[in-house]
C-alpha positions as CSV (number, residue, x, y, z in Angstrom):
1,M,-8.7,-26.0,-12.0
2,M,-7.8,-23.5,-9.3
3,N,-5.5,-21.7,-11.8
4,N,-6.4,-18.3,-10.4
5,L,-5.6,-19.3,-6.9
6,T,-2.3,-20.8,-8.0
7,A,-1.4,-17.6,-9.9
8,F,-2.2,-15.4,-6.9
9,L,-0.2,-17.5,-4.4
10,T,2.7,-17.8,-6.8
11,R,2.9,-14.1,-7.4
12,L,2.4,-13.3,-3.7
13,Q,5.3,-15.5,-2.7
14,T,7.7,-14.5,-5.5
15,F,10.1,-11.6,-5.0
16,N,11.9,-10.2,-8.0
17,P,14.6,-7.8,-6.9
18,R,16.5,-6.2,-9.8
19,L,20.2,-5.3,-9.9
20,V,20.6,-1.6,-10.7
21,K,23.4,0.9,-10.9
22,Q,23.6,3.4,-8.0
23,E,26.0,6.1,-6.9
24,A,27.5,5.6,-3.4
25,P,30.4,7.2,-1.4
26,I,33.7,5.5,-1.8
27,K,34.0,5.6,2.0
28,A,31.4,6.4,4.7
29,D,32.8,9.9,5.3
30,S,33.8,10.6,1.7
31,K,32.2,12.9,-0.8
32,E,33.8,11.0,-3.7
33,M,31.3,8.7,-5.4
34,K,31.5,5.4,-7.1
35,S,29.1,3.3,-9.2
36,I,27.8,0.2,-7.5
37,D,25.4,-2.7,-8.2
38,A,22.5,-2.7,-5.8
39,Y,19.2,-4.5,-5.2
40,D,16.0,-2.6,-6.0
41,I,12.4,-3.8,-5.4
42,T,10.6,-0.5,-5.6
43,R,8.3,-1.6,-8.3
44,E,6.9,-4.4,-6.1
45,T,5.5,-1.9,-3.5
46,H,2.5,0.5,-3.8
47,Y,4.6,3.6,-3.7
48,Y,6.3,5.7,-6.4
49,D,5.3,4.6,-9.9
50,S,4.6,1.0,-8.9
51,F,0.8,1.1,-8.6
52,S,0.4,-1.5,-11.3
53,Y,1.8,-4.2,-8.9
54,K,-0.8,-3.4,-6.3
55,S,-3.5,-3.6,-9.0
56,E,-2.2,-6.9,-10.2
57,L,-2.4,-8.4,-6.8
58,R,-5.9,-7.1,-6.3
59,V,-7.1,-8.7,-9.5
60,L,-5.4,-12.0,-8.8
61,K,-6.8,-12.0,-5.2
62,D,-10.4,-11.4,-6.5
63,M,-10.0,-14.2,-9.1
64,A,-8.6,-16.5,-6.5
65,L,-11.7,-16.0,-4.4
66,I,-13.8,-17.0,-7.4
67,D,-11.9,-20.3,-7.6
68,L,-12.5,-20.9,-3.8
69,L,-16.2,-20.2,-4.0
70,A,-16.6,-23.1,-6.5
71,L,-15.5,-25.6,-3.8
72,D,-17.5,-27.3,-1.2
73,K,-17.1,-26.3,2.5
74,E,-14.7,-29.1,3.3
75,R,-12.3,-28.3,0.5
76,I,-12.6,-24.6,1.3
77,G,-11.4,-25.4,4.8
78,L,-8.4,-27.3,3.5
79,Q,-7.4,-24.4,1.3
80,L,-7.9,-22.0,4.2
81,A,-5.5,-24.0,6.3
82,Q,-2.9,-23.6,3.5
83,L,-3.4,-19.9,3.3
84,N,-2.8,-19.6,7.1
85,K,0.4,-21.5,6.7
86,I,1.6,-18.9,4.2
87,K,0.5,-16.2,6.6
88,D,2.7,-17.8,9.3
89,R,5.7,-17.7,6.9
90,F,5.1,-13.9,6.5
91,K,5.1,-13.7,10.3
92,E,8.4,-15.5,10.5
93,L,9.8,-13.2,7.9
94,W,8.9,-10.2,9.9
95,E,10.6,-11.6,12.9
96,N,13.8,-12.1,10.9
97,Y,13.4,-8.7,9.3
98,H,13.4,-6.9,12.7
99,Q,16.2,-9.0,14.1
100,H,18.5,-7.8,11.3
101,Y,17.2,-4.2,11.1
102,H,19.8,-1.4,11.4
103,D,18.8,1.9,12.9
104,Y,21.8,3.9,11.6
105,H,23.9,1.9,9.2
106,K,23.4,3.1,5.7
107,D,24.1,-0.2,4.1
108,Y,23.8,-3.9,4.9
109,K,26.0,-6.9,4.0
110,A,25.4,-8.7,0.8
111,S,24.2,-11.7,2.8
112,Y,21.3,-9.8,4.2
113,P,18.6,-11.5,2.1
114,F,19.9,-14.9,3.3
115,S,20.2,-13.7,7.0
116,I,16.4,-13.0,7.1
117,K,15.8,-16.3,5.2
118,L,14.0,-14.6,2.4
119,D,15.2,-17.2,0.0
120,T,14.1,-20.2,2.1
121,L,10.7,-18.8,3.1
122,F,9.7,-17.6,-0.4
123,I,10.8,-17.7,-4.0
124,V,13.4,-15.0,-4.8
125,H,14.9,-14.3,-8.2
126,N,18.2,-12.6,-9.0
127,L,19.8,-13.1,-5.6
128,Q,23.6,-12.9,-5.7
129,G,25.9,-14.9,-3.4
130,D,27.0,-13.9,0.1
131,N,30.3,-12.6,-1.2
132,A,29.0,-10.9,-4.3
133,D,30.0,-7.3,-5.0
134,V,26.5,-6.0,-4.6
135,E,25.1,-3.5,-2.1
136,V,22.1,-4.0,0.1
137,T,21.1,-0.4,0.7
138,A,18.9,1.0,3.4
139,Q,16.4,2.0,0.8
140,F,16.1,-1.6,-0.5
141,V,15.5,-2.8,3.1
142,E,12.7,-0.2,3.6
143,D,11.2,-1.0,0.2
144,L,11.3,-4.7,1.0
145,A,9.3,-4.0,4.1
146,D,6.7,-2.1,2.0
147,S,6.5,-5.0,-0.5
148,I,6.0,-7.5,2.4
149,K,3.3,-5.4,3.9
150,L,1.4,-5.2,0.6
151,R,1.6,-8.9,-0.1
152,E,0.5,-9.7,3.5
153,S,-2.4,-7.4,3.3
154,F,-3.9,-9.1,0.2
155,L,-3.3,-12.5,1.7
156,K,-5.2,-11.5,4.8
157,E,-8.0,-10.0,2.7
158,L,-8.4,-13.3,0.9
159,I,-8.4,-15.2,4.3
160,W,-11.1,-12.8,5.7
161,D,-13.2,-13.2,2.6
162,V,-13.0,-17.0,2.7
163,E,-13.8,-17.1,6.5
164,A,-16.8,-14.9,5.9
165,V,-18.1,-17.3,3.2
166,M,-17.7,-20.3,5.5
167,E,-19.6,-18.5,8.3
168,K,-22.5,-17.8,6.1
169,Q,-22.9,-21.3,4.9
170,E,-25.8,-23.0,6.7
171,P,-25.6,-26.7,7.6
172,V,-28.1,-28.6,5.5
173,A,-27.7,-32.2,6.7
174,N,-30.5,-32.0,9.3
175,E,-32.8,-30.2,6.9
176,S,-32.5,-33.1,4.4
177,L,-33.1,-35.7,7.0
178,N,-36.1,-33.9,8.5
179,S,-37.5,-32.2,5.5
180,G,-41.1,-32.5,6.9
181,E,-40.2,-31.0,10.2
182,E,-39.9,-27.4,11.2
183,I,-36.6,-26.4,12.7
184,S,-37.6,-25.1,16.2
185,Q,-34.3,-23.4,17.0
186,P,-34.4,-19.7,16.2
187,E,-31.5,-18.3,14.3
188,N,-30.6,-15.8,17.1
189,K,-29.8,-18.7,19.4
190,S,-26.8,-19.7,17.4
191,P,-23.6,-19.7,19.6
192,K,-21.8,-17.5,17.0
193,Q,-24.5,-14.9,17.4
194,E,-24.5,-14.6,21.1
195,A,-23.1,-11.4,22.5
196,P,-19.5,-11.9,23.5
197,T,-18.3,-11.2,27.0
198,Q,-17.5,-7.5,27.3
199,V,-13.7,-7.1,27.5
200,N,-11.9,-3.8,27.4
201,R,-9.6,-4.3,24.4
202,Y,-8.4,-0.8,24.2
203,P,-5.1,0.2,25.9
204,T,-5.7,1.9,29.2
205,F,-2.9,4.0,30.6
206,K,-2.0,3.9,34.3
207,E,-2.8,7.2,35.9
208,G,-0.2,9.8,34.8
209,A,1.4,7.6,32.1
210,A,-0.5,9.1,29.2
211,N,0.6,12.6,30.1
212,Q,4.2,11.6,30.5
213,L,4.1,9.7,27.2
214,Y,2.6,12.7,25.5
215,S,5.5,14.9,26.6
216,I,8.0,12.4,25.2
217,L,6.2,12.0,21.8
218,K,5.2,15.6,21.3
219,P,8.5,16.7,19.6
220,Y,8.1,13.9,17.0
221,F,4.9,15.3,15.6
222,I,4.2,18.6,13.8
223,A,2.6,21.3,16.0
224,E,-0.8,21.0,14.2
225,D,-1.0,17.4,15.4
226,H,-0.1,18.0,19.1
227,F,-3.8,18.5,20.2
228,K,-4.9,15.4,18.3
229,L,-2.1,13.3,19.8
230,E,-3.0,14.5,23.3
231,N,-6.7,13.7,22.7
232,L,-5.7,10.2,21.4
233,L,-3.5,9.3,24.4
234,L,-5.6,10.9,27.1
235,N,-9.1,10.4,25.8
236,N,-8.7,7.6,23.2
237,Q,-10.2,10.0,20.6
238,T,-9.2,8.7,17.2
239,P,-7.9,11.4,14.8
240,E,-9.7,11.8,11.5
241,S,-6.4,10.9,9.7
242,P,-3.3,9.1,10.9
243,L,-0.7,11.1,12.8
244,V,2.8,11.1,11.3
245,F,5.5,10.1,13.7
246,R,8.6,11.9,12.2
247,D,11.1,9.1,12.7
248,N,11.5,5.4,12.2
249,G,8.4,3.3,13.0
250,N,10.4,0.9,15.3
251,K,11.0,3.8,17.8
252,L,7.3,4.5,18.2
253,A,6.4,0.8,18.5
254,D,9.2,0.4,21.1
255,A,7.8,3.2,23.1
256,F,4.4,1.6,23.4
257,K,6.0,-1.8,24.0
258,Q,8.0,-0.5,26.9
259,L,4.9,0.9,28.6
260,Y,3.1,-2.4,28.1
261,D,5.9,-4.4,29.5
262,A,6.1,-2.1,32.5
263,R,2.3,-2.5,33.0
264,L,1.8,1.2,32.4
265,I,-0.6,0.1,29.7
266,V,-3.2,-2.5,30.7
267,G,-6.7,-3.7,29.6
268,C,-5.6,-5.3,26.3
269,Q,-3.3,-7.9,24.9
270,L,-0.3,-7.1,22.7
271,I,-2.2,-8.0,19.6
272,D,-4.9,-5.5,20.6
273,L,-2.3,-2.8,21.1
274,E,-0.9,-3.5,17.6
275,K,-4.3,-3.1,16.1
276,W,-4.9,0.1,18.0
277,I,-1.6,1.6,16.8
278,A,-1.8,0.6,13.1
279,P,-4.6,2.9,11.8
280,K,-3.7,5.8,14.0
281,F,-0.1,6.4,13.0
282,L,2.2,6.7,10.0
283,Y,5.9,7.0,10.3
284,L,8.8,8.4,8.2
285,R,11.4,6.2,6.7
286,N,15.0,7.2,6.0
287,D,14.3,9.2,2.8
288,G,11.4,11.2,4.4
289,E,8.6,9.2,2.8
290,Q,5.5,8.5,4.9
291,R,4.8,4.8,5.5
292,E,2.0,2.8,6.9
293,F,2.2,0.3,9.8
294,S,0.8,-3.1,9.2
295,D,-0.2,-6.0,11.5
296,G,2.8,-8.1,10.6
297,Y,5.2,-5.2,10.7
298,L,4.1,-4.2,14.2
299,N,3.9,-7.8,15.4
300,G,7.5,-8.2,14.6
301,M,8.5,-5.3,16.8
302,I,6.0,-5.6,19.6
303,S,5.0,-9.3,20.1
304,T,8.0,-11.2,19.0
305,K,11.3,-11.7,20.7
306,S,13.3,-9.9,18.1
307,R,16.2,-7.7,19.2
308,P,15.1,-4.5,21.1
309,C,15.1,-1.1,19.4
310,K,18.7,0.1,19.1
311,S,17.7,3.8,19.5
312,P,14.8,4.0,21.9
313,I,13.2,7.4,22.5
314,L,12.3,6.8,26.1
315,K,13.2,4.7,29.2
316,I,11.1,3.9,32.2
317,E,12.4,4.1,35.8
318,Q,10.3,2.9,38.7
319,Q,10.9,3.5,42.4
320,D,8.4,2.1,45.0
321,N,5.0,3.1,43.6
322,N,6.3,5.9,41.4
323,F,7.3,5.7,37.8
324,F,9.0,8.1,35.5
325,I,8.9,8.0,31.7
326,L,12.1,9.8,30.6
327,P,13.4,10.8,27.2
328,V,16.5,9.3,25.8
329,S,18.9,11.7,24.1
330,R,18.9,11.3,20.4
331,N,22.1,9.8,19.0
332,K,23.8,11.9,16.4
333,K,25.7,9.9,13.8
């Protein structure tokens, strides 16, 4: 009973980093190389040659939904509450991830997985001790983020599917008690079907802010995307395909967060800003590979109280009623 749901949730919450041999400089500024043990979790992302992992999660998620559909509404509600608890643990993991993210350091301490509480929030195999002679490379940290994004996305898909099923289920108690009576209340009077209050959930830039932001962001995009970026910021015209920010994603997220905190972006909540950014942008990770944003990834950088970006691309100065969005010189390390 519920074997498929159990299999999905177990796989979703189990991380299996491998220990692999890698070549690394003997010292930071040395060209001489040495062989090291390092963590690798590439196969548990949906990049490179690891598409089978994504397919596995998709199948397990679909089978888990079949298990849930066999339950009555009350038990579905109980299972949904458990799913949301797992979603909250992913949110906590994102907060920890961003608190310990390094912008420039090539490697992390061996204690990194414990610092972000990966081992206490989820099941992790093959972890070595804090003092183990094993490297936590920047690539592993980036791949770990990709793996978390993938897992979180399938969990949210299952939650959305379950919520949709619950919304479609009609209450039948009154019908059974009054089987000979017609139900006079039309369907379109259901509270859930009433038109919601119109609220502007899209980011609105204070006059002049979008132009100044565009000038700052422009060098981080290829020339072919400049017009699309300008249209997005000034006219909220969504590009046909995501625009690639050619640097770490935390820098772009920090730029929008600074404008929001300075009230140069209004008309939406932080969660709306995150949802606005996610489908419109990609970013480049350290090895030059394009990566997607996700709700949880952005939430950790924008809405939580994690440490601020160590290498922001802009700063905001305000004097009286004037504001200036200024570029920050790129650090060269």
